[in-house]
KELUMLUM-449382 format. One record per residue (C-alpha): x, y, z; residue in one letter. Coordinates in steps of 0.1 Angstrom, whole numbers, padded with zeros to 4 digits, always signed. Example, Ala and Ser with C-alpha at 12.3 -4.5 7.8 and 13.67 -1.06 7.14 Angstrom:
! residues 2
+0123-0045+0078A +0137-0011+0071S 
END
This chain:
! residues 399
-0338+0183+0114X -0313+0180+0085X -0273+0176+0100X -0243+0187+0081X -0235+0150+0076X -0271+0147+0058X -0261+0175+0033X -0228+0161+0026X -0240+0128+0018X -0276+0138+0001X -0282+0134-0034X -0263+0156-0059X -0255+0164-0094X -0229+0144-0113X -0197+0162-0105X -0176+0187-0127X -0143+0177-0144X -0125+0202-0118X -0146+0186-0090X -0134+0152-0100X -0099+0162-0101X -0103+0180-0070X -0116+0148-0053X -0087+0126-0068X -0062+0147-0052X -0081+0143-0018X -0083+0108-0022X -0043+0109-0030X -0036+0127+0004X -0056+0105+0024X -0038+0076+0006X -0006+0096+0019X -0017+0100+0055X -0026+0060+0054X +0008+0048+0040X +0028+0072+0062X +0006+0059+0094X +0014+0024+0085X +0054+0028+0081X +0060+0051+0109X +0068+0023+0135X +0099+0015+0112X +0118+0049+0114X +0104+0052+0150X +0113+0019+0163X +0142+0026+0188X +0122+0056+0204X +0090+0034+0207X +0111+0010+0223X +0128+0029+0251X +0098+0047+0256X +0075+0018+0263X +0105-0004+0277X +0096-0032+0253X +0123-0047+0234X +0129-0036+0199X +0115-0072+0183X +0083-0068+0198X +0079-0031+0179X +0090-0044+0151X +0061-0071+0150X +0037-0040+0154X +0041-0039+0113X +0035-0076+0112X +0003-0072+0135X -0008-0043+0110X -0004-0059+0077X -0021-0092+0093X -0048-0069+0106X -0053-0059+0071X -0052-0093+0052X -0077-0108+0077X -0103-0080+0079X -0103-0064+0045X -0125-0091+0029X -0153-0092+0055X -0156-0056+0067X -0155-0047+0027X -0187-0072+0021X -0202-0060+0056X -0202-0025+0045X -0208-0032+0006X -0244-0017+0007X -0231+0019+0020X -0228+0048-0003X -0191+0050-0010X -0182+0086+0002X -0202+0075+0037X -0179+0043+0037X -0147+0065+0031X -0154+0094+0056X -0166+0064+0084X -0135+0045+0075X -0108+0076+0075X -0129+0089+0113X -0119+0051+0122X -0085+0053+0108X -0078+0086+0122X -0091+0078+0158X -0069+0046+0156X -0038+0069+0149X -0045+0092+0181X -0048+0064+0201X -0014+0052+0188X +0000+0085+0200X -0016+0082+0234X -0007+0051+0240X +0003+0045+0274X +0019+0010+0272X +0024-0016+0244X -0008-0036+0243X -0029-0003+0239X -0003+0003+0209X -0011-0030+0198X -0045-0024+0202X -0044+0007+0185X -0025-0004+0155X -0049-0032+0147X -0077-0010+0146X -0055+0013+0120X -0050-0020+0100X -0084-0033+0099X -0097+0004+0087X -0067+0003+0064X -0082-0028+0046X -0116-0011+0038X -0098+0019+0031X -0077+0002+0001X -0104-0019-0010X -0127+0009-0017X -0102+0038-0030X -0093+0024-0061X -0130+0016-0073X -0137+0053-0059X -0109+0065-0083X -0121+0049-0110X -0156+0060-0107X -0145+0096-0108X -0121+0092-0140X -0131+0097-0176X -0137+0065-0197X -0111+0045-0206X -0086+0068-0179X -0095+0042-0149X -0058+0035-0148X -0046+0068-0149X -0070+0079-0120X -0058+0046-0099X -0019+0062-0103X -0031+0097-0094X -0042+0081-0060X -0012+0057-0057X +0010+0087-0062X +0000+0095-0027X +0016+0058-0015X +0050+0065-0031X +0049+0101-0020X +0045+0081+0018X +0080+0065+0009X +0096+0098-0003X +0082+0123+0022X +0058+0109+0048X +0084+0081+0064X +0113+0102+0065X +0094+0134+0077X +0075+0116+0103X +0107+0101+0115X +0128+0134+0117X +0099+0146+0136X +0095+0119+0165X +0134+0121+0167X +0129+0160+0176X +0099+0162+0193X +0091+0124+0205X +0073+0096+0185X +0036+0103+0198X +0040+0137+0182X +0045+0122+0148X +0015+0100+0151X -0004+0129+0164X +0007+0151+0138X -0002+0126+0110X -0038+0121+0125X -0042+0159+0128X -0035+0161+0090X -0055+0131+0084X -0083+0151+0102X -0081+0179+0079X -0083+0156+0048X -0113+0142+0061X -0132+0177+0068X -0122+0185+0033X -0133+0154+0019X -0168+0158+0032X -0174+0188+0015X -0156+0178-0022X -0160+0144-0024X -0190+0132-0049X -0212+0105-0043X -0209+0078-0069X -0234+0052-0083X -0246+0029-0053X -0237-0005-0056X -0249-0039-0047X -0246-0050-0014X -0225-0084-0010X -0228-0108+0015X -0193-0127+0027X -0207-0157+0015X -0207-0139-0021X -0166-0137-0017X -0155-0168-0030X -0180-0165-0060X -0161-0130-0064X -0127-0154-0065X -0137-0174-0091X -0143-0146-0118X -0124-0152-0148X -0088-0143-0145X -0090-0126-0109X -0073-0159-0088X -0041-0156-0107X -0041-0119-0101X -0045-0124-0064X -0018-0151-0061X +0005-0130-0081X -0001-0101-0056X +0011-0127-0031X +0035-0136-0041X +0051-0105-0058X +0048-0086-0023X +0062-0116-0007X +0091-0119-0028X +0096-0080-0021X +0091-0079+0016X +0116-0112+0021X +0146-0089+0006X +0131-0050+0017X +0125-0059+0053X +0163-0065+0056X +0177-0040+0029X +0191-0016+0057X +0217-0045+0070X +0219-0060+0035X +0233-0027+0020X +0253-0017+0052X +0266-0051+0060X +0274-0068+0030X +0275-0034+0009X +0298-0017+0034X +0272+0016+0028X +0275+0042+0052X +0242+0053+0074X +0239+0090+0051X +0246+0070+0020X +0218+0043+0030X +0195+0076+0034X +0203+0088-0001X +0197+0054-0015X +0165+0049+0001X +0154+0084-0009X +0166+0073-0047X +0143+0042-0042X +0115+0063-0031X +0121+0088-0058X +0118+0059-0087X +0087+0048-0073X +0070+0082-0077X +0082+0087-0112X +0070+0047-0118X +0040+0051-0105X +0033+0083-0126X +0045+0066-0154X +0026+0035-0153X -0005+0055-0150X +0000+0070-0186X +0004+0036-0204X -0015+0010-0178X -0050+0014-0199X -0032+0012-0232X -0004-0015-0225X -0014-0033-0196X +0004-0062-0207X +0037-0044-0213X +0033-0025-0178X +0029-0057-0160X +0056-0080-0176X +0079-0047-0173X +0078-0043-0139X +0082-0080-0131X +0113-0080-0151X +0128-0050-0139X +0119-0063-0104X +0139-0095-0111X +0170-0079-0128X +0171-0057-0096X +0171-0081-0072X +0197-0101-0093X +0219-0074-0097X +0217-0070-0055X +0229-0104-0053X +0254-0100-0075X +0270-0068-0071X +0255-0055-0036X +0297-0048-0028X +0297-0026-0058X +0283+0010-0052X +0273+0016-0087X +0255-0018-0090X +0237-0016-0054X +0229+0021-0064X +0212+0014-0100X +0197-0017-0084X +0179+0000-0056X +0167+0025-0081X +0153+0001-0105X +0137-0021-0076X +0122+0011-0068X +0109+0018-0104X +0096-0017-0103X +0076-0015-0071X +0061+0019-0077X +0045+0005-0106X +0032-0029-0094X +0003-0016-0073X -0010+0003-0105X -0010-0022-0128X -0022-0053-0104X -0050-0029-0093X -0063-0019-0126X -0064-0054-0135X -0082-0059-0108X -0107-0032-0114X -0112-0047-0152X -0118-0080-0143X -0143-0073-0117X -0166-0050-0130X -0195-0046-0104X -0180-0060-0079X -0148-0036-0080X -0148-0032-0039X -0151-0069-0032X -0124-0077-0058X -0103-0053-0043X -0106-0067-0006X -0091-0097-0020X -0063-0078-0036X -0058-0060-0004X -0056-0089+0017X -0030-0110-0010X -0011-0078-0005X -0009-0075+0030X -0003-0113+0037X +0024-0105+0013X +0038-0081+0031X +0036-0098+0071X +0045-0133+0053X +0075-0118+0036X +0091-0102+0067X +0082-0135+0089X +0098-0154+0058X +0130-0135+0052X +0138-0140+0089X +0134-0174+0087X +0157-0177+0058X +0185-0152+0073X +0199-0184+0093X +0203-0208+0061X +0207-0180+0034X +0221-0152+0053X +0220-0113+0043X +0241-0119+0007X +0216-0148+0001X +0184-0131+0008X +0181-0111-0029X +0182-0147-0046X +0157-0160-0020X +0134-0129-0031X +0142-0136-0070X +0131-0172-0066X +0096-0162-0053X +0094-0131-0078X +0102-0153-0106X +0074-0183-0094X +0051-0149-0094X +0061-0144-0130X +0052-0179-0139X +0018-0175-0127X +0015-0142-0147X +0025-0159-0176X +0001-0189-0175X -0027-0158-0170X -0011-0131-0194X -0048-0128-0211X -0057-0115-0180X -0031-0079-0188X -0046-0078-0224X -0066-0046-0231X -0103-0052-0227X 
END
């Protein structure tokens, strides 16, 4: 007997341009759901703390647990599933992620919530390892960067809309409702994905032992190191950006929300703009992104107490971080060839180690540097990443 799943995953003719565009939109919505779920505890931290009766610091560790779950599990799980058809893998991964999100909303206690978040983080790692390659496989020749930017637009939309709306919903109806609502959106997206996502050519299976070989691909190692350092520098400060702007900059809570919205909108714009340019001018996009981020961090270090300077710096910072994943992920796809998913898993691991490590490093540096000194600490890390970039600048040449 033929099941609906068999029909959805059966061989099919080459997808039409319209279907490929629809598929890219579905991938972008899935990205929106995944990133919104990742960030929900940040906005709902006080509510979760009060409901479960645990300290806010322990709830904050949910972000670190999630990031390290991604960093540790991305490469081995991607290698383990590398022989699966990409559509089937996408559907399974999104199903597991939705399950973890539902379990988060239904968590009876803090340990159950930690386990649910770890489940989400593990599936998140595989999702990010395959989604850019899937987008590239759906793109027209020479348009892989643009397709990647479309999908990563879901990431920026999660920052601009997903996290704030999730926080509002959680405040009005409870944090559990926020998680379950996002899970519901994910399940609807999954149902649409089963119908509209086309199959792509099968890939050769990869063993976990092959991962070091993939890392030795010419140019890939500096991209992975750059990713880890850039995100480490970013999250060293971003984790503490609210107290920085409020305590050092004298910004009110209302103005802070506005500034963070500007940050998100700037990221959305730069994601779109970098997608237009990255296939033709990859080096310009990458070094321009690094330069804008460095300028923004320096401006915050020098003038966080001056409202116009702080606002401009936050906008530039958001613009830089929006373009960064597009330029780095496109470089990974260009370098990796047939091992795109495995190479992407290393990129994803580096990205999330940077997230978790940045939050920890920023906390450790608060004592000796203080809030006012964190922008300079973050800038030093970003400049180190730029040095790695400069040594491998040929990686970002158009090929």
